[in-house]
N, C-alpha and C positions, 0 to 999 in steps of 0.2 A: 505492500500498501502506498503512494504516493501522503506528499501533504498539499499538494496542489494539486487535484486530481488532474487529467489530462481530458481534454474538451473534443470526443469524436464525434463526423459526421453521422457515419456509417459504422457496421461492423468492414466490411472491409477494409479499415486502416488500421484492423487488430487484428484481424480469424489469421493468423500467421505465425501469431503469438502460443497461439495457445491449440490444445487436442482435444480438450474435455468442454464442453459448457453444459448449463448449471443454471437453466431456466425457471426464471416464474414466470406463472404464467396468468393470473390475473393485475391486468396492468401497465403487462410486457408484450401479451399476445394478446390478449382480448379485453374487450371490458363490462365484460357479463354479459352484455348482449349478443356478440359477437365475433371472429375472428381482426385480427386491422392484417388489410390485406398484405401488406410489405410485413408484417413479422412472418406471414405463409414463405412467400417469394425465400426471406432471407431464410427461414427452416432451411430451405429444400437447397441451397447457394450453402449453407454448411458444409448439409451433406453430402452433396457432390463436390466437395473437397476434404471430403474425406475422415470428417470430426464429426463425433462420437456427441450424440445430444442424450441431454438427461430432463425432463420437464417433470419440474418440484414446486410441489402446491402445498398452501398449509391449507388446503380444501378439507372441511369435514369428516369425509367417506372415504370409501375404496377404491382404488384404483381402476378395475370394472366398470365401476359406474362412474367414476369421472371420466375415464373414456370416452364410452356412450356419449356425455354427455359438451366434450371435447368435442367429438367430429359433430353435432347439433347444431355448432358454434362457425365451423368448418377449421376445425383443427382437424388432418388425418391421420391415423393411426400413422400412414407411413412418414409422416412428414417428420417422425422425430425415432430415437433406439428404444432411450426407459421411459415411465412414467414412474413418480415417489407421490405418497401423497401423509399428511400428516395424520388424516382417519387412519389408513393402513395400516402406516406404523402402532398406534393405537389398539388399532385392533386385533394385530398382531399378537401385541403387549396382554392385551385382555383375554385371544385366545389359548395363549400359550402360557401363561402365566410365569417364566422367565428368570426371577428377580425376587426375593421375599417380599418386599414390598407389594406387589401386585398377588402372589399365593395368600397376604394376610387380606386383602381386600372382605373377602366372603363375595355371595354370591348374589345378594336383594341389590341389582343394579338400578337406582334412578335415572332414566334418561330425561336430560334438556334438551333438545332440538324439535325443528322442523319436523314436519312427513316425513321429506323424502328423502333424509336424513336414518331412515329406519332398517336400508340394510348394513350399517353396523350395530343393528344388535342377531345380526344373521350368524348361527355356528357361531354363537355364544353356548355355553353353558352357565348361565344366569338364568336368574329370575328375576322379569320385569316390572317394579314398582309402580304404580302412581301418587302412594301416599307416604310423602319425604320420612312420616313417621313407620315404615318400614325400611326402610335402603341401608344399605352398611356401607354404600357408595354413590356417587354419581360420575356421568359421565356426561360431558359437556358437549356437545356439539357446536349448540349457538342457538343466539335469538329466535324466533319467529320470522318467515321471511318476509327480507321489504322493512325491517323494525331501527328502529333512530334514537332508542334509550330502552334501560332497560326493564323503567316500568313493573309489572305489572309483574316482574320474576323477583324481583327482591326482593317477597315475601317466603320464599316458596330459598331460597339464600340464605335468608336470615336462618330459618330455620333449621336448614343441613349445615350450617355453620357452630348454632348452638347446639348440634348434636359430636361435632366436629368428624364429621364424614369426609373422606376423601374424595375430592374431586378430578378423575383427568378428563384433560382437555385437550382437545378433539384439534382445535387450531387454534395456534398465538394470536391471531391477526389481531388489533383492535375493532380494524372498521375499514370495509373496502369499497371501490366506488361499482355501482350498476349502473352502466353510458352517464347521467350525466348525478347518478345521486349519491347520499355515502349512504351504508348500512355501519350495522356493530355485528362483529363476528364474536365469535367463542372467548377470542378473549378478551373482550370488555367484561364478559360475566365473570374469567376466572381472575380478573384486575379486581374486580366486588368482591368478589368471596376473598380473596384476601386481604382486605379490607377490613372481612366483615373476622378475621382470624383465622380462617379455612383455608388447609391445608391445599395445594396443586400439585399435580405432575403435570407436566406439558409434554406435548409430544410437535414436533415438526421446526420449521426455525425461528428459530435462531439459535436452537441447538444442535448440541455433539453427535446427539443419537440417529437426528435423520442425515446429518452429511457421511456417517461410517456406512448407510443403507446404503447412501448412490456413489459414493465411492467405488464400492461392492459389484451394487450392479455394470461402474463403467469402467472395471478392469480393474480396481487399484491403478489410473493415473497417476503423475507425476503431476502434485499438487502446483508447481509453478508454471507449469501448463496448462491451468484446469479454470477458467471464468464464470464465475457466475455473471447472472445478469437479474434483474429485480429495477423493481420502484418503490416497496419502504425502510427504508432505512435502519429500521426497531428487529428486521425481520433478516431481509435478504444481506445486507450489510455487511448489518454486524454479526451473523450468520458465517456469511463469508471469512470477518476476521478474524473470528474464531476460532473457523479451522486456518486459517491462516492462506486464501489461496485470493488471487482478482476477485475485483469486483467492475461492472459498471450498472449506472444506476440510472435510470429514467427515468428523469421528470415531471412529466406527461401525465405520470399514470394517480395514482390518490396523494401526491402533494400537489399536482395543478395546480388546485382555485388557492391555497396556501402562493404558490409564486405566482398566478396572473396568467399563467401563460394554457395547449391545449396542444394534444400530443402533436410532437413530433416538431414546438415549439424548444428550445432554450429559453431560463429566465438570464437577467440580468446577473452578474458574475457576484457582486454583491447577497443577494437576495440568498444567489444561491451558498453564500460561505458560510453567510447567520446559519441559514439551516442546518449546515451540518456540525453547525458551532452545538449550535440548541438540545442534535437531538445525540452529538457525541460521538458520531461515526462519519469515517469520510470512503469513497468508491476511489478505487482506479484511477478508473473514466468516467465521463458520462456521455449518454449517448443521448440524443435526443427522441427519440423511438425504438426500439428495434426493427431494425432495416439494412440492406446489404447498403 
């Protein structure tokens, strides 16, 4: 990571320096409604040059479901090599119980999440309960669809925290863009839960475990020749910084409104510098968009 990120016009300027790419989805490849056409073209351009592409999402759902969703948005499966999600990582841990923390969870699970995350429960040796008083732990995949505030979930979070129920957060993101609007994610609920004294186990960016899974899928590439691309400083860029790989920041994603720009545009340098200082994270490169 350099002190002053390099401004790049597109991936053509930096692709030769990397063999493997770990790419965020929402805010980089699509806007929650449709894929960015330039991003799809860039994926195929990188593949044509022999680069390994792994799409890494903090989506709280399993990869098989995520792949179908991306195809519907205009990101076909042949445009990348590998796919990993925070939801998949959380699901595998709940299914396999690989460590003491998971083995001691119990089997009665309260699931906080929208209906379309139901496949996060399939195939698990758990009993799903609807009353927090009967739960032994909480799986958090986010508030209801289109939620912009915690609102009605506050009482449930308070009850669970009072009972000292451990929470699994399947998406550390605080908020996300859907078209031009901002919606809350599971990370916002987890943050509030911690404020109430609750214990949270996170899966996804920026935590080490998800990157271990990514490097395994990529065949253990040289970290010095691996680039992460994302639009969120406290997940995409912080995660890359934590594991010691280079990163490229796309300012036209979740931060577009704060920076006064649209996708494909670059903000004024002082606004960008102030954002990095405020978040305490700085990337290696800045890209106006994920484009060739």
